[in-house]
C-alpha positions in Angstrom: 156.3 121.5 81.4 153.5 119.3 80.1 152.8 115.9 81.6 151.1 113.5 79.1 152.2 109.9 78.8 152.0 109.8 75.0 154.5 112.6 74.4 157.7 111.5 72.9 159.6 113.2 75.7 157.6 111.4 78.4 159.6 108.9 80.5 156.5 106.8 80.5 155.9 106.6 76.8 156.8 102.9 76.4 154.7 101.8 79.3 151.8 104.0 78.3 151.9 102.6 74.8 151.6 99.1 76.1 148.9 99.9 78.6 146.9 102.3 76.4 147.4 101.2 72.8 144.5 103.3 71.7 145.9 106.5 73.3 145.9 108.1 76.7 142.8 110.2 76.3 142.3 113.8 77.3 143.8 113.8 80.8 147.0 115.8 81.2 148.7 118.2 83.6 151.1 121.0 83.1 153.3 123.3 85.2 153.0 127.1 85.3 155.6 129.3 87.0 154.1 129.5 90.5 151.0 129.2 92.7 149.5 132.6 91.8 149.9 132.0 88.0 148.3 128.6 88.2 145.4 129.8 90.3 144.8 132.8 88.1 145.0 130.7 85.0 142.4 128.2 86.3 140.1 131.1 87.4 140.3 132.8 84.0 138.9 129.8 82.1 135.7 130.3 80.3 135.6 127.0 78.2 136.8 124.7 81.0 134.9 124.3 84.3 137.0 124.9 87.4 136.4 121.8 89.6 138.0 120.0 92.6 138.1 116.7 90.8 138.2 115.4 87.2 135.4 112.9 87.4 133.2 114.0 84.5 134.3 113.1 81.0 131.6 115.1 79.3 133.1 118.5 79.8 136.4 120.3 79.7 137.5 120.4 83.4 140.5 122.1 85.1 141.8 122.0 88.6 144.6 123.6 90.6 145.5 120.9 93.3 147.5 123.2 95.5 144.5 125.4 96.1 141.8 122.7 96.0 142.2 119.0 96.6 145.6 119.2 98.2 145.4 122.6 99.9 145.5 121.2 103.5 148.8 119.3 102.9 152.1 120.7 104.2 154.8 121.8 101.8 156.8 118.6 102.6 153.8 116.4 101.8 153.1 118.3 98.6 156.8 117.9 97.5 156.7 114.1 98.3 153.5 113.8 96.1 155.1 116.0 93.4 152.2 118.5 93.7 154.0 121.7 92.8 152.5 125.1 93.4 152.1 125.7 89.7 150.6 122.3 88.8 147.3 122.5 86.8 145.4 119.3 85.9 143.0 119.1 83.1 140.5 116.8 81.5 139.6 117.6 77.9 136.4 116.1 76.5 137.7 114.5 73.3 134.1 114.0 72.1 133.7 117.8 72.0 136.1 118.4 69.0 133.8 121.1 67.6 134.7 123.4 70.5 138.5 122.6 70.6 139.4 125.9 68.9 137.5 127.8 71.5 139.2 125.9 74.2 142.7 126.6 72.8 141.8 130.3 72.3 140.6 130.4 75.9 143.9 128.9 77.1 145.8 131.4 75.2 143.7 134.3 76.6 144.2 133.0 80.1 148.0 132.5 79.6 148.1 136.1 78.4 146.7 137.3 81.7 149.6 135.8 83.8 
C-alpha cells in the first residue's frame, strides 16, 4: 500500500489537489508486510539515508517509525495513530532527478532482500 495524496486511489485526492495545486512533492509512505520487513528494507538502503525524521529536503531520506520516532509507544497508541509495524516513510529529493534511476534500483534491490 502506497500513501501519497496525489494518487488517483487516494481518498484525499480532491483535498490535496485544492491545497497543493502544483503537486504534493516527494513525501510519501508505504506499507510493507511486517516490522522486520520494514526495518530490513530501511537498513538495506544505499541511496536513501536512514534517519529518524524527514526534515532535510536535499537528500533522499527514509525512516521506519515503529523502530525510531514512535518506538516507545504502546501497540494501542500506535494503532490509534495508524503507525503500523510495516510503515515506511520517505522523502525523495525531487531536485535530484539524475539519481532517480539509482534510487529506484536501490529500492528494488532492498525489496528483493525481504
